[in-house]
DRENVEXLO-688698 format. One record per residue (C-alpha): x, y, z. Coordinates in steps of 0.05 Angstrom, whole numbers, plus 5000, padded with zeros to 4 digits. Layout:
<nodes>
XYZ ...
</nodes>
This chain:
<nodes>
656284556249 661284696201 658984626135 661884096078 664684426024 667784005963 672884385923 672684365843 679483915861 676683365897 670283265844 675082735801 676882345857 669482325884 666482075805 672581555816 669881315874 662881365848 664680985788 667780435823 662180345877 658380235813 662379695794 662679305851 655679315858 654679125784 659778525803 654978295855 648778325815 652177865760 654477395804 646777395835 643277485765 647876825733 650776515798 653475845756 656776265696 660576765744 662876255789 665475875734 669576495695 671876795772 671177515799 676577825756 673977635694 666977935721 670678565735 672878525667 665278495634 662478975682 668479435659 666379285584 659979285594 659880015621 664180245566 659979935514 653380155547 655880925549 656580855471 648880775469 648081315516 646480845582 649481185641 643681085692 644480465737 637280115712 639080175635 646779995650 644679335694 640579205630 645379245585 650778775624 644778275637 644778195562 651478085556 650277555596 645377305554 647777385488 654677475490 659978175508 659378445448 651778275429 651078935402 654878915335 652878165333 649178005260 644577605292 641878175336 634778265327 633278875280 628579225335 634379105395 639179395337 634480015321 633080115396 641180165412 641980595358 636481025372 639881495427 637082135397 629781955399 627281735473 630381835546 634381215566 629580915620 624180865561 628980635518 632280135559 624979995579 622979755507 629579375495 627778915558 621578775521 624878585460 630378185503 623277765537 620577775461 626077495426 627776985480 621776665484 622476475413 630376245416 629475865474 622675585470 617375465533 622575185590 627875235542 625474615505 628574945436 636075115472 636274455505 635074135438 638774615405 645574295461 644673635460 645673655373 651374005391 654473585440 652772875399 655373265341 662473095316 665573575263 668972965228 662772635208 659573345177 659173305101 663373955083 665374075013 671374665003 668074934948 660774964985 663775115055 658975735078 654175415049 654774725082 655975035148 649275495142 646074805137 648874555199 646475225232 639775055209 640574345230 643074495296 638675065327 632975165274 629475665314 634676145325 637176005242 630176285229 630176835278 637077115250 636276995177 641676635125 644677325107 646877505180 648776845190 652976835123 657577425159 658176945223 660476405174 665276835132 668077095201 668376345226 673176245166 678376785173 678676545249 679875865230 685075995181 688176425229 688376025281 691475435240 685775005248 683074465208 679774965157 673274595138 671274335205 674874925243 670475335201 663774915222 666874865294 668175645310 662175815271 657575395320 660775685376 659476465346 652376135330 651475925408 656176385442 656977065405 659677255342 666177465371 666576975433 673576745423 675577465457 669677525500 671377565574 665277055591 668376505557 676076525575 676875725560 675575815486 682576235481 685675895533 683275215485 687475525427 693675745462 693974995499 696074735426 700175315399 704574995341 701574325331 698174035272 690774415249 687373735264 689673715336 688174355348 681374275321 680173695357 682973945423 677474565413 672074075402 673673705462 673374315504 667174555476 663873935494 665574075557 663174725561 656974455534 654573915582 655274505637 650474915591 645574285593 645574125668 644474935671 639074855627 635574225664 635374655737 633175185696 639575625717 643976225683 
</nodes>
């Protein structure tokens, strides 16, 4: 029997095939991990999430199947850009940075433990905290909020605490102030009503992650802004709010059924 010889020129092609196979398996895994969400955004978006996750996890020293899979799961749970989110708990941030002090499997195991701890605190038993927060968001109208130009950041932080006190306590006002500043800049850049738009985009970042408007997990956000391009700020804000409430209704049904 002749011996198989792999020439040096063939190795890049073989690595490419292996990476493609890994990507396909991770797409399948995410559909199994969060079937409702993945079905809603479609396979092309999930492929984009996987490609982004492989790239981002490599920057944190994760290259093995298990740690990369965990990283992708964290993206589904906390937003694709969770690693740079000011809301990220400090123990998780430290573990992501600590790539020189521990083997990646051990680090991923500890990261998983911190994730479970955080999710228990944020979601509550049987998703009680999360369900209550979603219910508050669904019944809230940005037009009824008490938002003053001279105290906008402080007023939006107050709303955060009212909507989801458990998450507010976990993140802390200093981290969330960074979120509000980002929301205010986005509201101005997208020609939304400044006060209502800051509160609305801030609440979405609070719930979905600080870069949710550019996250392939939430393509409906970019579409909502595109659909009213050129309209007046109030109309654009109200359209985005309506789309957000439609999405929040879907989340509420998932939480009630205990599925992702």
